[in-house]
C-alpha positions in Angstrom: 0.0 -0.1 0.1 2.8 2.3 0.9 4.5 1.7 -2.6 1.1 2.6 -4.2 1.0 5.8 -2.3 4.7 6.6 -3.3 3.8 6.0 -6.9 0.9 8.3 -6.7 2.9 11.1 -5.1 5.8 10.7 -7.6 3.5 11.0 -10.4 1.6 14.0 -8.9 5.3 15.5 -8.5 6.0 14.7 -12.3 2.7 16.4 -13.3 3.3 19.3 -11.2 6.7 19.6 -12.7 5.5 19.3 -16.4 2.6 21.9 -15.6 5.2 24.5 -14.3 7.4 24.1 -17.4 4.2 24.7 -19.5 3.6 27.8 -17.5 7.0 29.1 -17.8 6.8 28.7 -21.6 3.6 30.4 -21.6 4.9 33.3 -19.7 7.9 33.6 -22.1 5.6 33.8 -25.1 3.5 36.5 -23.3 6.5 38.5 -22.5 8.0 38.2 -26.1 4.5 39.7 -27.4 4.5 42.5 -24.8 8.1 43.3 -25.5 7.2 43.3 -29.4 4.4 45.6 -28.7 6.4 48.0 -26.6 9.1 48.3 -29.3 6.4 49.1 -32.0 4.8 51.6 -29.7 8.1 53.2 -29.0 8.9 53.3 -32.9 5.5 55.0 -33.5 6.1 57.6 -30.8 9.6 58.5 -32.5 7.7 58.8 -35.8 9.7 56.0 -37.5 6.4 54.1 -38.2 2.8 54.5 -38.3 0.3 52.9 -36.2 -1.0 50.7 -39.2 2.7 49.6 -39.8 3.3 48.8 -36.3 0.6 46.2 -36.2 2.2 44.5 -39.1 5.6 44.8 -37.5 4.4 43.0 -34.3 2.8 40.2 -36.2 5.9 39.8 -38.5 8.2 39.9 -35.4 6.1 37.3 -33.4 6.0 35.0 -36.7 9.7 35.1 -36.9 10.0 34.3 -33.2 7.6 31.5 -33.4 9.5 30.0 -36.5 12.8 30.3 -34.8 11.5 28.7 -31.6 10.1 25.9 -33.8 13.6 25.3 -35.4 15.1 25.2 -32.0 12.8 22.4 -30.9 10.4 24.5 -28.6 6.8 23.7 -28.5 4.2 25.4 -30.6 0.9 26.9 -29.2 -0.8 23.8 -30.6 1.8 21.6 -28.9 1.2 23.3 -25.7 -2.6 23.1 -25.9 -2.4 19.4 -26.6 -0.1 18.9 -23.6 -2.4 21.0 -21.5 -5.1 18.9 -22.4 -3.1 15.7 -21.6 -2.2 17.1 -18.3 -5.8 17.8 -17.4 -6.7 14.3 -18.2 -3.7 12.8 -16.2 -4.5 15.0 -13.2 -8.2 13.7 -13.3 -6.9 10.1 -13.5 -4.5 10.6 -10.6 -7.3 12.1 -8.4 -9.5 9.1 -9.3 -6.8 6.9 -7.9 -6.3 8.8 -4.7 -8.3 7.6 -1.5 -11.2 9.6 -0.9 -9.8 10.8 2.6 -6.3 11.8 1.2 -5.7 15.4 0.1 -3.3 16.5 -2.8 0.1 17.5 -1.8 0.7 21.1 -2.5 3.6 22.0 -4.8 
C-alpha cells in the first residue's frame, strides 16, 4: 500500500513539474509579445513608423520568433494546448486513484 501511495505522489510531482514548465513557456511567449508591442509603440512615438505599420511589424516579429522557436525544438501553441489537455486528463486520473480521505500534496 505504501508503494502505491509513493507512486501516486511521484506521479503528482511529475505532473506538477510538467505543468510548471508549461506555465514558464507560456509566460515567455506572453513576455515576447509584450516586448514586441512596446518596441512598436516606441517606434510609433518616435515617428519611425505609423500605427498601421506597427501592427504588421508586431505580427511579423512574432511570426519570426515562433518560427525560430520551432526550429530550435520549442513547443508551438498547438503543442502546448495538446499537452495541457493531456495534463488535465492525467490530473483527473491521478485524482481518481487517490483514496477519498487523502488530500493532494501542494507543490
